[in-house]
DRENVEXFI-722639 format. One line per 10 residues: number of its first residue (from 0); for each residue x, y, z of C-alpha. Coordinates in steps of 0.2 Angstrom, whole numbers. Example, Ala and Ser with C-alpha at 12.3 -4.5 7.8 and 13.67 -1.06 7.14 Angstrom:
BEGIN
0	62,-22,39; 68,-5,36
% end
This chain:
BEGIN
0	-143,595,885; -151,601,869; -148,599,850; -145,612,837; -144,611,818; -144,624,805; -140,628,787; -137,644,776; -144,646,758; -158,634,760
10	-174,634,749; -192,630,755; -191,613,746; -176,607,757; -184,611,773; -191,593,776; -173,587,774; -167,600,787; -180,594,799; -175,576,797
20	-157,581,801; -163,591,816; -173,576,822; -157,565,823; -154,575,839; -171,570,847; -161,561,861; -153,578,866; -169,587,866; -185,576,869
30	-196,590,875; -200,598,859; -193,606,843; -195,622,833; -186,630,818; -186,647,809; -182,649,790; -177,667,788; -168,675,773; -164,657,767
40	-156,653,784; -163,638,793; -161,637,812; -168,622,822; -168,617,840; -172,601,849; -177,606,867; -173,599,884; -183,610,896; -174,614,912
50	-175,632,919; -190,638,910; -203,625,906; -215,637,897; -216,642,879; -206,658,883; -191,647,883; -194,640,866; -180,642,853; -175,649,841
60	-176,665,851; -178,682,842; -175,700,846; -173,714,834; -169,703,819; -156,692,829; -160,674,831; -152,662,844; -151,643,846; -140,636,860
70	-135,620,869; -129,622,886; -129,631,903; -123,649,907; -118,649,926; -118,668,928; -133,672,919; -142,680,934; -128,692,937; -127,697,918
80	-146,699,918; -144,712,932; -131,721,921; -142,721,906; -157,727,915; -148,741,924; -137,747,910; -149,744,895; -166,743,902; -168,725,895
90	-185,717,898; -183,698,899; -198,687,892; -192,671,900; -182,664,915; -170,655,903; -152,658,904; -152,656,885; -161,673,883; -146,681,892
100	-135,677,876; -148,685,865; -148,702,874; -130,701,878; -125,699,859; -137,714,855; -129,726,868; -111,720,870; -107,711,853; -100,694,851
110	-82,697,857; -88,705,874; -102,693,876; -89,678,875; -78,688,888; -92,689,900; -101,673,900; -96,658,911; -103,640,907; -103,626,895
120	-111,630,879; -112,629,860; -122,642,851; -127,649,835; -132,667,832; -139,673,816; -139,692,814; -151,696,800; -146,714,801; -128,711,796
130	-130,694,787; -118,686,799; -120,668,807; -109,666,823; -105,649,830; -96,648,847; -90,635,859; -86,636,878; -68,638,884; -66,620,889
140	-76,612,875; -89,603,885; -103,606,872; -99,600,855; -103,609,838; -98,603,820; -99,614,805; -96,611,786; -94,620,770; -101,610,757
150	-109,615,740; -106,634,745; -116,634,761; -113,633,779; -120,619,790; -119,616,808; -125,604,821; -123,597,839; -118,580,832; -110,575,815
160	-124,564,811; -136,579,808; -124,585,795; -123,568,787; -141,566,786; -144,583,778; -131,580,764; -132,561,763; -116,551,766; -114,548,748
170	-111,567,745; -98,568,759; -80,563,756; -70,554,770; -54,562,776; -42,548,777; -30,558,788; -43,558,801; -44,540,800; -25,539,803
180	-27,550,818; -41,539,825; -30,523,823; -15,532,831; -24,542,845; -40,532,847; -50,549,843; -51,562,830; -43,578,836; -51,595,833
190	-54,603,821; -55,587,810; -70,576,808; -72,560,798; -76,570,782; -67,583,772; -74,601,773; -83,596,789; -75,601,805; -77,601,824
200	-76,619,831; -61,619,844; -64,623,862; -64,641,866; -66,646,848; -79,656,838; -83,657,819; -92,670,809; -99,667,792; -107,681,781
210	-121,674,770; -119,688,757; -101,683,754; -99,672,739
% end
């Protein structure tokens, strides 16, 4: 289990707040943390080291201007790695299954990557070449990911409290229909969350946001 958090259109002065939001996920990734700030996009990762304990498994991962953070496990990554090596001469720097997603996106694109991978995952890919941020969640919905559109920018995180911490609860507005749902069903069904303009990505779904679109 790892934790991811990110935000678009973020300035240098707000990075400390973004890091605070990321650190609310420390329990998901106690083995270390890192972030990138590229083209006003922040991507942070709290790491739980499993397959690759070395620094080569550190996230965010980057290749050819594409950045990745992921929480989860890709069951068929070894088979996919063989395909990437054979057909695209990919040289892997780590033994982490996360790197499979990075190269898979570069060579197959998002749609075909999601068709090929088997596992439990929630990931973010930022393609600085196109200005697109992609969020995706596994088919069953084992791994969670929330996203919000507040103040004209996209935020995302493994847990709602990371987004709450970044904006401050006073700047988020309760969605009372979600409260009614909770009282009726004992949970808040996707895509709703406790707050307006903050959502839980449904299982088996992906979202694409272009940072150049106003």
